N, C-alpha and C positions, 0 to 999 in steps of 0.2 A: 238819411234814413238807411244807409248801408250798414252792414255788420262792421264791427270794429276792425277786423282784419282787412276788409276791402278798403275802408277809409285809410288805414295805415299804408296799404299798397298805393293808393292814389296819392297820398302825401309824399311818399318816397319816390315814386316813378312817374307820376302823371301831372306834376306841377307845370310842365311845359305846355299842356293843353290850356290851362288857365292863363299862362303868360302870353301865349300867342293870341288868345281871344282878346285879352286886354289891349295888346299891341295893335291888332287890326281894328278893333272897335274904336280906338283913339285916333288912328291915322286915316281910316277910310272916309269918314264923312266929309262932304263937300258943301260949299255954299250953294244956294239956289236948288232947283230940282235936279236930282241925280238918280241914276238907275244902277241896279246891282244884279249880277249873275252869280249865284252860289253853286258851284259845280261839286257834286257829291255832297249835297247839303245835309244828308242824314236827317235827324229830327228837327232841323231848321234853326239851330242855335244862332248861327251867323246871320241867316236871312232875316230872322225876327229881330235880332239886335240892330241890323241895318235899318229896318223899317222903323224901329223905335228911335233910332238916331236921326230920322228925318228923310230917308230915301223915299222918293215918290213912287218908285216901281222896283219890285224885287222878284226875281225868278229863281226858284230853287229846283235843282235837278238831282235825282238819285235813281239808281237802278232798282232799289228796294221799294216795292209798293208799300210795305209796312212802315218804313221810315217816312214816306210821303204822307201816309195817313196820320202819323204822329205830328208831323209838321203842320198839316192842314188843321188838325184839331187845336194845336197850340195857337195858330194864327187866329182861329175863330175865338178862342178864349181870351185873347188879347185885343180883340176887335181890330185886327190888321188885315182882314181878308180883302179889303178894297185895294191894298197896296202889295199884297203877297200872292204870287201864283206858284204852285208846286206841280211838277210833272215827273212821272215815272219814265225815265229815258236814260239811255247811255249818252254821254256828252257828245261823242262824235256823230251820233245819229240824230241829235236834237236839231230840228229844223226851225230856224228863225232868221228873220231879216233885221232884227234889232242889233244895235251896238250899244254896249254898256259902259257906263262911267267907271264902274268898279267890278272886277271879276275876282272872286274868292275861290280858292281851292285848297282847303286845309284837310289833312288826312287823306288826300286823294291820290297823290303821287306815290304813296306807299304801295299801292296796288295796281299801278299802271305799268304795263309791259313796254309800251312805246311812248315814253314821256315827250319826245320831241314833237310827234304829230299832235298830241294832246295840247301841248303848250303853244304850238303854232296856231291851232284853232282858237285858243284863248286870245292870242294876239290879234287874230282877225276879227274877233267880236268885241275887242276892248278899245274904247276911245279915251281912256283915262289911265287907271292903274290896275295892275294885277298883284294880288297878295296870295302867295302860295307857300305851303310848307313841304319840306322834303326831309325825311328821316335820315339822320347822319349814319354813315357806315361804321365809324369807330366810336361806339357808345356801349355802355355796359349792358344794356338790355337787348342788344342785337342778337346774340346767340340764343337767348330765350325765345325771342319772337320768331327767329328762323326755325327753331325746333318745333314750336307750337304750330306754325303754318305748314311745316313739312309733315307733321303728324296728321293734320287736317287736310292734307293734299291741296293746300291753298297757295297763293302767290303773294310774296311780299318783297319789296325792293328797298335798298338803302343806297345812299349817295355820298361820295367823297366831294369835297369842295371843288376839286379839279373837274370831276365828272359833271358836276352841276354847272360849272362855268361853261363847259363844252356844250351841254344841253341847251343852255340859254342862247349861246351863239348859233347853234344849229337851228334853233327856233326863230332866229332873226332878232334876238335881243343882245346887243353888244354890251361890253363892259360899262359904257357911259350911260346906259339906259336901265341899269338894274343895280340894286344893293342886295348883298347877301349877308343876312344877320345870323350870327350864331347865338341861339338861345338855349343851349344845352343839348337836349336830345335831338332837336330839329334845326335845320337851316330854314330861315324865312326869307323868301325872295319878294322884294318889292320892285316891280318893273313898270316902266312908263313906255309902253310900245307906241303910243301916239306921237312921242317925240322922235321916233324913227322915221315917220312918214314925211 
């Protein structure tokens, strides 16, 4: 339902969002009961997809109360409120004793000033796999995004493969416990922190 020029822009520049969604939705589901933490869940696309794929328990976090309202409404319309919880909270301040089988953070590390501490916390809460996206430093859209955020006085971050490898190591995830996939505009990290313990 978008105007034609927005659809054209999505087709040219945002296919990576669809690709990473398909990738994670195909790789994340597990046999038996499994749980999900969706960090920076926005309107709940991944959280709801995980619930529909069979997750027994899904928690979605976002700092935007409006995004949480949208996610809750979507869960209600899909009759998934028994399996989906959403909370307005920053990730580092989120208080939980749970450990999750799947932790998802897509479009989250774009706006994170301290990625090591955030990723380290994800490792501590994960007993299965982490799926996270990191925008690539050397990509055609980077100057446009930098300018847009500079004009809005916002923060956005981009990553080289070497920097990302160092961040993973500093967060306690060695080379043998993570894959870094190049899907065009983004790096996708699939990490198994439980294998480290």
